[in-house]
C-alpha positions in Angstrom: -129.1 -92.3 46.8 -126.1 -89.7 45.9 -124.3 -91.0 42.2 -121.3 -93.0 42.5 -117.6 -91.4 41.9 -116.8 -93.9 40.4 -119.2 -96.3 38.6 -118.5 -99.9 38.8 -117.2 -102.2 37.4 -118.1 -104.8 35.2 -118.0 -108.6 35.3 -114.5 -109.8 34.4 -113.9 -111.3 30.6 -112.8 -114.3 30.5 -110.8 -113.0 26.8 -109.5 -109.9 28.6 -107.1 -112.8 30.8 -106.7 -115.2 27.7 -104.4 -111.6 26.5 -103.4 -110.6 29.7 -101.8 -114.6 29.7 -99.7 -113.1 26.3 -98.3 -110.1 26.9 -96.7 -111.2 29.8 -95.3 -113.8 28.0 -93.7 -111.7 25.6 -92.6 -109.6 28.1 -90.4 -111.9 29.5 -89.4 -112.7 26.8 -88.0 -109.4 26.0 -87.0 -108.7 29.5 -84.4 -112.4 29.2 -83.0 -111.5 25.8 -82.0 -108.7 27.3 -84.7 -106.1 25.0 -85.3 -103.6 28.4 -84.6 -103.9 32.3 -87.8 -103.1 34.7 -87.6 -99.7 35.7 -89.3 -97.2 38.1 -92.5 -94.4 36.0 -90.9 -96.0 32.5 -94.0 -94.2 31.2 -92.4 -90.8 31.4 -88.7 -91.6 32.0 -87.6 -94.6 29.2 -87.7 -94.0 25.8 -86.6 -97.2 23.4 -88.3 -96.4 20.0 -87.7 -99.8 19.2 -89.8 -101.4 21.4 -92.4 -99.5 20.9 -92.1 -100.7 17.3 -91.6 -104.2 18.4 -95.2 -103.4 20.2 -96.5 -102.1 17.7 -96.0 -104.7 14.8 -97.9 -106.8 18.1 -100.7 -104.6 17.1 -100.7 -103.3 20.7 -100.5 -99.8 20.0 -102.9 -97.9 18.5 -105.9 -100.5 19.3 -108.3 -98.1 19.8 -107.6 -96.8 16.4 -110.7 -98.1 14.3 -109.0 -99.7 11.3 -109.6 -97.5 8.1 -107.3 -95.1 10.2 -103.9 -97.8 10.4 -104.9 -99.1 14.1 -106.6 -102.2 14.7 -110.1 -101.5 16.3 -110.3 -102.8 20.0 -112.0 -101.9 22.2 -110.4 -100.2 25.6 -110.8 -102.9 27.1 -107.9 -104.9 25.8 -106.0 -101.2 25.9 -106.1 -101.7 29.0 -104.9 -104.2 29.8 -101.8 -103.9 27.5 -101.5 -101.5 29.4 -101.5 -102.4 33.5 -98.8 -105.0 32.4 -96.7 -103.0 30.2 -97.0 -100.6 33.3 -96.5 -103.7 36.0 -93.3 -105.0 34.9 -92.0 -101.4 34.4 -91.3 -101.6 30.5 -90.1 -98.4 28.2 -92.9 -96.9 26.7 -92.4 -93.3 26.7 -91.6 -92.9 23.4 -95.7 -93.5 22.1 -97.7 -93.3 25.9 -98.9 -89.3 25.0 -99.9 -90.1 21.5 -101.4 -93.2 22.0 -102.8 -92.0 25.4 -104.5 -89.3 24.8 -103.4 -87.4 21.3 -105.1 -90.5 18.8 -108.7 -90.2 20.9 -108.2 -86.6 20.8 -107.5 -86.2 17.9 -110.6 -89.4 16.6 -112.6 -87.2 19.2 -112.0 -84.0 17.6 -110.0 -84.2 14.2 -110.5 -83.0 10.8 -110.6 -86.4 8.2 -107.1 -85.0 7.0 -105.8 -84.4 10.6 -106.5 -88.6 11.3 -105.2 -90.0 8.0 -102.1 -88.0 8.6 -101.4 -88.5 12.7 -103.1 -92.3 13.6 -101.1 -94.5 11.1 -98.1 -93.3 11.9 -99.3 -93.2 16.0 -100.8 -97.2 15.5 -97.3 -97.7 14.0 -95.3 -96.3 17.0 -93.6 -93.7 13.9 -95.3 -90.3 15.7 -93.9 -89.2 19.7 -96.7 -86.7 20.9 -96.0 -84.4 24.3 -98.5 -82.6 26.2 -99.0 -78.3 26.1 -100.9 -77.6 28.3 -98.8 -76.0 31.0 -97.3 -72.9 31.7 -95.0 -71.0 34.0 -97.1 -69.1 36.5 -99.7 -71.3 35.0 -99.8 -75.2 36.1 -102.8 -76.6 37.0 -104.3 -74.2 36.3 -104.6 -74.3 33.2 -107.8 -71.1 32.6 -104.8 -69.2 33.3 -103.0 -69.4 30.6 -101.1 -66.7 28.9 -100.3 -68.1 25.2 -101.6 -66.7 22.6 -102.8 -66.9 19.1 -103.4 -64.9 16.6 -105.0 -65.3 13.4 -103.2 -64.2 10.4 -103.8 -65.5 7.0 -103.9 -68.9 6.2 -103.0 -69.9 9.7 -102.9 -68.5 13.5 -99.1 -67.3 15.3 -98.4 -68.4 18.8 -96.4 -67.4 21.1 -95.7 -68.4 24.4 -94.0 -71.2 27.1 -95.1 -74.2 27.6 -93.1 -76.2 30.3 -92.7 -79.9 32.0 -93.7 -81.0 28.3 -92.4 -84.3 28.8 -90.4 -86.0 26.0 -90.9 -82.9 24.0 -87.0 -82.6 22.4 -88.0 -86.6 20.7 -91.7 -85.8 19.7 -93.7 -84.6 16.4 -95.8 -82.8 17.8 -98.1 -81.8 20.7 -101.4 -80.4 21.0 -100.5 -77.0 22.0 -103.5 -74.5 24.0 -103.6 -70.8 23.9 -106.1 -67.8 24.5 -107.1 -67.5 20.6 -109.5 -64.5 22.1 -108.5 -62.0 25.4 -109.0 -63.1 28.8 -112.3 -62.4 29.7 -112.5 -62.4 33.4 -115.3 -63.1 34.4 -115.6 -66.3 32.2 -111.9 -67.4 31.9 -112.8 -70.7 30.6 -114.2 -69.2 27.4 -111.4 -67.5 24.5 -109.4 -71.4 24.8 -108.6 -73.4 21.9 -106.4 -76.0 20.5 -103.7 -76.2 17.7 -101.5 -79.5 16.1 -97.7 -77.6 17.3 -95.2 -79.5 14.7 -92.4 -79.5 17.0 -90.2 -78.9 14.1 -91.1 -75.9 13.1 -89.8 -72.8 12.4 -89.9 -70.7 16.3 -89.6 -73.9 18.8 -87.4 -73.6 20.6 -87.4 -76.7 23.5 -85.4 -76.5 26.2 -84.3 -79.8 28.6 -85.3 -79.0 32.2 -82.7 -81.9 34.3 -84.5 -83.3 37.7 -81.7 -83.1 41.1 -80.5 -86.7 39.4 -79.4 -85.4 36.0 -82.3 -87.0 34.1 -84.0 -85.2 31.2 -87.1 -86.2 29.8 -88.7 -81.9 30.5 -88.5 -79.7 29.0 -89.0 -75.6 28.6 -91.0 -75.0 25.1 -90.5 -71.6 23.6 -93.1 -70.9 20.6 -91.4 -67.3 18.9 -94.3 -66.8 16.5 -94.8 -70.3 15.4 -97.1 -70.3 12.2 -100.1 -73.0 12.5 -101.8 -73.5 9.4 -105.4 -73.5 9.2 -105.4 -77.2 8.9 -104.4 -77.8 11.8 -106.1 -76.2 13.9 -107.9 -79.1 16.2 -111.7 -79.3 16.9 -113.4 -75.5 17.0 -111.5 -72.1 17.4 -113.3 -70.7 20.9 -114.0 -74.4 22.5 -110.3 -75.5 23.9 -111.4 -75.5 27.3 -114.5 -78.1 26.9 -111.7 -80.5 24.5 -108.4 -80.5 26.6 -111.4 -81.1 29.8 -112.0 -84.4 27.9 -108.3 -84.5 27.3 -107.6 -84.8 30.6 -110.2 -88.2 31.1 -107.6 -89.6 29.6 -104.2 -88.2 30.8 -106.0 -88.9 34.4 -108.2 -92.0 34.4 -105.4 -94.7 33.7 -103.1 -97.5 35.3 -100.1 -95.0 35.2 -101.5 -93.6 38.5 -100.9 -96.2 40.3 -98.4 -98.7 39.1 -95.3 -96.4 38.4 -93.8 -97.8 41.3 -95.0 -100.8 41.0 -92.1 -102.8 40.6 -91.4 -102.0 43.9 -94.0 -103.6 45.6 -93.3 -107.1 43.9 -89.9 -106.6 44.7 -90.4 -106.2 48.0 -92.8 -108.5 48.0 -89.9 -111.4 46.7 -86.8 -110.1 49.0 -89.5 -111.2 52.1 -90.6 -114.3 50.3 -86.8 -114.7 50.9 -85.9 -113.1 53.7 -84.5 -110.6 52.1 -86.7 -108.1 52.9 -88.1 -107.7 56.9 -92.3 -108.7 56.9 -94.1 -105.6 57.6 -98.1 -105.4 57.7 -97.8 -102.0 55.7 -96.5 -104.5 52.6 -99.4 -106.2 52.6 -101.7 -103.2 52.7 -100.9 -101.1 50.2 -101.4 -104.2 47.8 -105.0 -103.6 49.6 -104.7 -100.4 48.1 -103.4 -101.0 44.4 -106.4 -103.3 44.6 -108.5 -101.4 44.5 -107.3 -99.5 42.3 -107.6 -101.3 40.2 -111.0 -102.3 40.0 -111.5 -98.4 39.8 -108.9 -97.5 37.0 -111.4 -100.9 35.7 -114.3 -99.0 36.3 -113.4 -96.2 34.3 -111.8 -97.3 31.1 -115.1 -99.5 30.2 -117.3 -95.5 31.2 -114.5 -93.8 28.9 -115.7 -96.9 26.5 -119.1 -96.4 27.0 -118.6 -92.5 25.9 -119.8 -91.2 28.9 -117.8 -88.6 30.8 -115.3 -89.0 32.8 -114.3 -86.8 34.0 -114.8 -86.7 38.1 -114.3 -90.8 38.4 -110.7 -89.9 36.5 -109.8 -87.4 39.5 -110.7 -89.7 41.9 -108.8 -92.7 41.0 -106.2 -89.9 40.2 -105.5 -88.8 43.7 -105.6 -91.1 45.3 -103.6 -93.1 42.9 -100.6 -90.5 42.8 -100.4 -91.1 46.3 -100.3 -94.6 46.7 -97.7 -95.1 44.6 -95.7 -92.1 46.2 -96.8 -94.0 49.9 -95.0 -96.2 48.4 -92.1 -95.2 47.5 -91.9 -94.2 50.9 -92.7 -97.5 52.5 -90.2 -98.6 50.4 -87.4 -95.9 50.4 -87.7 -96.9 54.8 -87.4 -101.2 54.7 -85.3 -101.6 51.8 -83.6 -98.3 51.3 -81.0 -97.7 48.5 -77.9 -100.2 50.1 -81.0 -103.5 49.9 -79.2 -106.3 49.7 -80.4 -107.1 45.8 -78.8 -104.1 43.5 -81.5 -104.2 41.7 -84.5 -103.3 43.8 -81.7 -100.8 45.4 -81.8 -98.4 42.0 -86.0 -99.3 41.7 -86.1 -97.6 45.8 -83.6 -94.8 43.8 -85.4 -94.8 41.7 -88.6 -94.8 42.6 -87.8 -91.7 45.5 -86.9 -89.4 42.8 -89.6 -89.1 41.1 -91.8 -89.3 43.7 -92.6 -85.7 44.3 -93.6 -85.5 40.3 -96.6 -88.3 40.6 -99.3 -85.9 43.1 -98.0 -82.7 40.3 -98.0 -84.0 37.2 -101.6 -84.1 35.1 -103.0 -81.7 38.0 -102.0 -81.4 41.2 -104.2 -83.2 43.7 -105.5 -80.1 45.5 -106.2 -78.9 41.7 -108.3 -82.4 41.0 -110.0 -82.3 44.9 -111.7 -78.9 43.8 -112.9 -81.0 40.5 -114.1 -83.5 43.1 -115.7 -81.1 44.8 -117.7 -79.1 42.3 -118.7 -82.4 40.9 -120.1 -83.3 44.2 -121.9 -79.9 44.0 -119.6 -78.6 46.5 -118.7 -75.4 44.8 
């Protein structure tokens, strides 16, 4: 019998149900008080440092960071529950997202004691923002082809190159920069890569905005011109960058943000059907079924990560299916309700979903690349 693509989810924990209710109550209070208006794709597009600090004060940022590093020592599943509720309601969580989702686990796994002490308490407090320094022009999801170069010098490394699609870099304090620390060997493309903690206020760093067609700004191009990174900011081992970055991608691809980015649209459609402002459509029910399945799959991946297992294959499966679902949902809402929906909030959610839709199946690895990852995991290539 062949291995499962995605592990089986465990039995629901009543304690997690209580936590979910607590988070929902808090978020309702925040919405009723006018702290934020629910939106679409808010883990990428909505920065609200004050809200992030309010979450941190409740212990809902840095949940899985050990107490000795300023975190709360809670489980991946507790964090998963909080994450789902934040996403489902469309809370403005971009300020903490990358730092909490992948920078913190990577620092815990590969960072030195000094790096952990330096960065993790600030992440848990909602005071440190992080970006992603992987993709490049002409590279995209093919990270083995990165051209950013790291040259060893006295006391550290000089980094030169360009990073693209660095969401939130104009707000962020740092990113893990993936660079070639040894010449490319065409026969072993994954060798010679290393990761560096690049402080984004360093001399030689230039951040240029990339505006979307709507004029929104959350993407950036980051130019690294002979940026000095000291030896104490090397992440993990020189030359082990590929192994490290694929581990990091497991956290990036597996979370519920890969299917809940447009959940607010679905919820509004359901309410619209109930009050008669939206015409009933069987495809809405079918989408609810897809969401239920993705919730179970994403839960199983989080449980796998909590056990310390390699979840790269399962995360890729959830990411491919999830981003297709949230993109399909944006299209469905546009067809059923459109920008002129009677409910002004629904109309705005539909507009935002359609505008963000092109990026769903690109960011975090294109669907084409991830299908290759899945095929390799199944021994098909």
